[in-house]
Every structure is written in C-alpha cells, then in structure tokens.
C-alpha positions in Angstrom: 119.9 -13.1 -8.0 122.3 -10.2 -8.1 124.5 -9.6 -4.9 126.3 -6.2 -4.3 128.0 -6.2 -0.9 125.2 -6.9 1.5 122.3 -6.2 -1.0 120.2 -9.0 -2.2 117.8 -8.0 -5.1 114.5 -9.8 -5.9 114.7 -11.4 -9.2 112.3 -10.0 -11.9 110.4 -13.2 -12.2 109.7 -13.4 -8.5 108.6 -9.7 -8.5 106.3 -10.4 -11.4 104.8 -13.5 -9.8 104.1 -11.3 -6.6 102.5 -8.6 -8.5 100.4 -11.1 -10.4 98.9 -12.4 -7.3 97.1 -9.1 -6.7 93.6 -9.3 -8.1 93.1 -5.7 -8.6 92.8 -4.8 -12.4 93.1 -1.1 -12.3 95.5 0.8 -9.9 95.2 4.0 -11.8 94.4 6.1 -8.8 96.7 4.2 -6.4 100.2 4.4 -5.3 102.5 1.4 -5.4 105.5 1.7 -2.8 108.7 -0.3 -2.2 110.6 0.8 0.9 113.7 -1.2 -0.1 113.5 -0.7 -3.7 116.9 -2.1 -4.7 117.1 -2.5 -8.4 113.3 -1.7 -8.8 112.2 -5.1 -9.8 108.9 -4.9 -7.9 108.0 -1.5 -9.1 108.9 -2.5 -12.6 106.5 -5.5 -12.5 103.8 -3.3 -11.0 104.4 -0.7 -13.7 103.7 -3.4 -16.4 100.3 -4.3 -14.7 99.3 -0.8 -13.5 101.1 1.7 -15.8 99.1 4.7 -14.6 99.6 4.1 -10.9 102.0 6.4 -8.9 105.3 4.6 -8.0 107.3 5.4 -4.9 110.6 3.8 -3.8 113.1 4.3 -1.1 116.5 2.7 -0.5 119.5 3.2 1.9 121.9 2.9 -1.1 122.6 6.4 -2.5 124.0 4.9 -5.8 120.8 2.8 -6.2 118.7 5.8 -5.7 120.5 7.9 -8.1 120.5 5.2 -10.7 116.7 4.7 -10.4 116.2 8.5 -10.5 118.1 8.7 -13.7 116.3 5.6 -15.2 112.8 6.1 -14.0 112.0 9.8 -13.9 108.3 9.1 -13.6 108.9 7.4 -10.3 109.2 9.1 -6.9 112.5 7.8 -5.6 114.3 9.0 -2.4 117.1 7.8 -0.2 115.9 6.5 3.3 116.9 4.2 6.0 113.4 2.9 6.5 114.0 1.3 10.0 115.7 4.6 11.3 112.8 6.9 12.5 115.1 10.0 11.9 115.6 9.0 8.3 111.9 8.7 7.7 
C-alpha cells in the first residue's frame, strides 16, 4: 500500500478482486466512476475487464489528477472535493 501524506491508495490486487466480483460481462455502453480515484487502481482493473466502457475519475489532489490526465488520456479525469457541494 502506498501512502503519500494522508492519501491511502487501494492496492491493485484488491481493486482487481473488487472488479471481478461484478458479474456483468460487457460494460461497453456504461460508465465506470471513481470519485476518489487516487492512483487509478480501480479504474485500471475495470479497464482490463471492460475496455470499451467510459471511465470517469475525480480526486482532490491536483497532482494526482494531472498525472492521470497525462497517463490515461482516454479517461475523463477532473479535480473535485467530492464531499464539498461547491466543488461538485
């Protein structure tokens, strides 16, 4: 588990196990969202299982958002404090 300041990221193997519990075989017309995307582990696991879905991620950390935007240009990534109504 990686820890940066107060950020705790989901390990890839746990993200993969979570995605694999979903019985849907094809997610082509659906959206997969993570509102505290962190390092993107959950969306990466979902992308392996459903490569044609739309992926949406938000995070409060500007650096994380920029890194994911650079590395995952096919994902819709934005900065958001999900618990703050003004940020949403």
